[in-house]
N, C-alpha and C positions, 0 to 999 in steps of 0.2 A: 539547637534549635527541637524545642519535640515536639512531632506534632501531636494533632488533636485528633480522637478520636470523636469518627464522626458517630451520634447514633443512629439508626434507622428504627423510623417510628412506622409499626407497624395498623395498619388503620385497621376500627371491630369488622363493615365486611369485608377484610382477610383474611380478618382470624376464623368467619365464616366460612367463607369459601375452604380456606384450608382444613376447617376439622369437618366437614362434605364431603370433603378430597377424600379425606381418612377414613371416613364412614364407608364409604362408596367402594376403597380398595380393601377396607377389612370381609362387607357385606360380600363383594360377588363370588371370592368362591365357593364363600359359604351357601349363596345362595344356587353357584350351579354344580356343587354337589349335592344340596337340596333336591333342587329340579331334577339332576339326573337321576336321583334314590326314587321320586315318585313316578317319573317317564318309565324305570325298569319295575319296578312293581304293578304296575298296570302293561304292561307288558306281557309280562308275568300272567298275568288276568285273563286280561286276552288269548292267552295260549291255554290256559286249563278251561274257558268256556267254548271254544274249536273244538279241543276235545270232547267234550260236553253235546255239546250240534252233531257234530261229528257220530258221538255215537248214539245219540237220540235216530238220527240220520237212519243206520243200520236199521236199529230197533226199528221203528216207520215201514222199511222194505219192506223185512220183515212179512212185518205183521199185517202187509198192502198182499206180499205175498199169499198170506196163510188166508186174506176172505179171496184173494179171487183163487185157492182149489177149493174152498169154502160153497164159493157160489158155482161151480163151476156143473154142468150141467149132469154128466157123473156121479157127482157128489149127490147130488138134488138124488136124481133117482135111487139109491145110493138108501139115502136117508127116508123115502118117501116106501119103499118095498121092505126097509127094517118093521117102521107102522105100520104094514100090511095096506098101503095105499098103491095104488095102478097108474103108470104112466100112459095118460089116454089126450093124443095131441089136441082133441076139440074141445075140449075141456081148459083148454089153456085161455088167458086172453093177457094182456100186456097192457100192461096200464102204463099208461106215461107219467113222468112225476112236474107237476106246477106248480109257481110260486104262488099266491098268495090263496085266498080264497078257496076251501077242500068243495064249500057247500053247490057252485055251479052247474 
């Protein structure tokens, strides 16, 4: 007795599912590598930006210290003496900074 071979028909919907699975299996590793590369590049950029921020903060702190030094009473008196001015406490008026219209 000869056995008959059964021919299994693959439906059109099954073909589409198989193709989609093959595409996903092929694209998943590629997308993973691409995503990790982008993440790595972003981390490098972030570290560079942190370094720039740190350096700028150091510059700002240094400039703030210079402003404090130049605004000290001793420095003001020294500059006044160099310009031929004298220190007279009765002629000094404090001006408070106000926001808004200065013509009040």
